C-alpha positions as CSV (number, residue, x, y, z in Angstrom):
1,M,-0.1,-0.2,-0.3
2,R,1.5,3.4,-0.8
3,D,1.2,6.0,1.6
4,D,-1.4,8.0,-0.6
5,Q,-3.7,5.3,0.0
6,L,-3.9,5.6,3.7
7,S,-6.5,7.4,5.5
8,G,-6.0,10.7,7.3
9,G,-5.2,9.0,10.7
10,Q,-3.4,6.4,9.1
11,Q,-1.2,9.3,7.2
12,Q,-0.8,11.1,10.6
13,R,0.7,7.9,12.4
14,L,3.1,7.1,10.0
15,S,4.5,10.9,9.9
16,I,5.0,10.5,13.4
17,A,6.5,7.1,13.4
18,C,9.0,8.7,10.8
19,A,9.4,11.7,13.4
20,L,10.4,9.4,16.2
21,V,12.0,6.1,14.4
22,H,15.6,7.5,15.2
23,D,15.0,8.5,19.1
24,P,15.6,12.2,18.5
25,E,16.5,14.3,21.5
26,L,14.5,17.2,20.0
27,V,11.0,16.5,18.4
28,F,8.8,19.1,16.8
29,L,5.3,17.9,16.2
30,D,2.6,20.3,14.4
31,E,-0.9,19.2,15.4
32,P,0.0,15.5,15.6
33,T,-3.4,14.3,16.8
34,T,-5.4,16.0,14.3
35,G,-7.2,13.2,12.4
36,L,-6.6,10.7,14.9
37,D,-9.4,8.6,16.8
38,P,-9.4,8.9,20.6
39,Q,-7.5,5.6,21.1
40,A,-4.8,6.7,18.8
41,R,-4.7,10.1,20.6
42,R,-4.6,8.7,24.1
43,N,-1.8,6.3,22.8
44,L,0.2,9.3,21.0
45,W,-0.1,11.1,24.7
46,D,0.9,8.3,26.5
47,L,4.2,7.8,23.9
48,L,4.6,11.8,24.3
49,R,4.9,11.6,27.7
50,G,7.3,8.5,27.8
51,I,9.6,10.5,25.6
52,N,9.6,13.5,27.8
53,A,10.1,11.2,30.9
54,E,13.3,10.2,28.9
55,G,14.4,13.6,29.3
56,R,13.8,14.5,25.5
57,T,12.1,17.6,24.4
58,V,8.7,17.8,22.5
59,V,7.6,20.9,20.9
60,L,4.2,20.8,20.1
61,T,1.6,22.9,18.2
62,T,-2.1,22.4,18.9
63,H,-5.4,24.1,18.6
64,Y,-6.6,21.5,21.3
65,M,-6.2,23.4,24.5
66,D,-6.9,20.2,26.7
67,E,-3.9,18.3,25.0
68,A,-1.6,21.0,25.9
69,E,-2.9,21.1,29.4
70,A,-2.7,17.3,29.6
71,L,0.9,17.2,28.1
72,C,2.8,20.3,28.3
73,D,5.3,21.6,31.2
74,R,5.0,25.1,29.6
75,V,2.7,26.9,26.9
76,A,2.8,29.9,24.7
77,V,-0.5,31.2,23.8
78,M,-0.2,33.2,20.3
79,D,-2.5,34.9,18.3
80,H,-1.9,36.4,14.8
81,G,1.6,35.4,15.1
82,K,2.2,37.2,18.5
83,V,3.0,35.4,21.7
84,L,0.7,36.7,24.3
85,R,1.5,34.7,27.2
86,V,4.1,31.8,28.3
87,G,4.0,29.8,31.4
88,P,3.2,26.5,33.0
89,P,-0.7,25.7,32.0
90,A,-1.5,25.4,36.1
91,E,0.0,29.0,36.5
92,L,-1.7,30.5,33.5
93,I,-4.8,29.1,34.7
94,R,-4.5,30.5,38.4
95,E,-3.0,34.0,37.0
96,L,-6.2,34.5,34.9
97,G,-8.7,33.0,37.6
98,V,-10.0,30.8,35.2
99,T,-10.8,26.9,35.2
100,S,-8.9,25.7,32.0
101,L,-6.3,26.3,29.5
102,E,-9.0,26.8,26.9
103,D,-10.3,29.5,29.1
104,V,-7.1,31.3,29.1
105,F,-6.8,31.3,25.5
106,L,-10.3,32.5,25.2
107,Q,-9.7,35.4,27.7
108,L,-6.4,36.3,25.9
109,T,-8.0,36.1,22.4
110,G,-11.8,36.9,22.7
111,R,-14.5,34.7,21.7
112,E,-15.8,36.2,18.4
113,Y,-15.9,33.9,15.6
114,R,-12.8,34.5,13.3
115,E,-12.3,33.2,9.9
């Protein structure tokens, strides 16, 4: 089977496997759970936690604030290419007096719909 015959989730898994196959010290992943089913998403979370526990660094971009809150030691909230806040998720949540990292994002960027 060629890679262009894979489903979106299978292509995403292949891309992640290629990024991790050589056990890099630094891993950049851009929206790695997009297109994954819930089981694959949680398996990837476990894998990323394991990589981090081994002392390796994972730089993750995501629109899923629950994912960033669960996985990241430190986050940068960005809007239109500008960094608005940087810090540990729990600290940002506490500083802004909200209940989740998604609330942090919404408080910093606004709630209006954007195209």
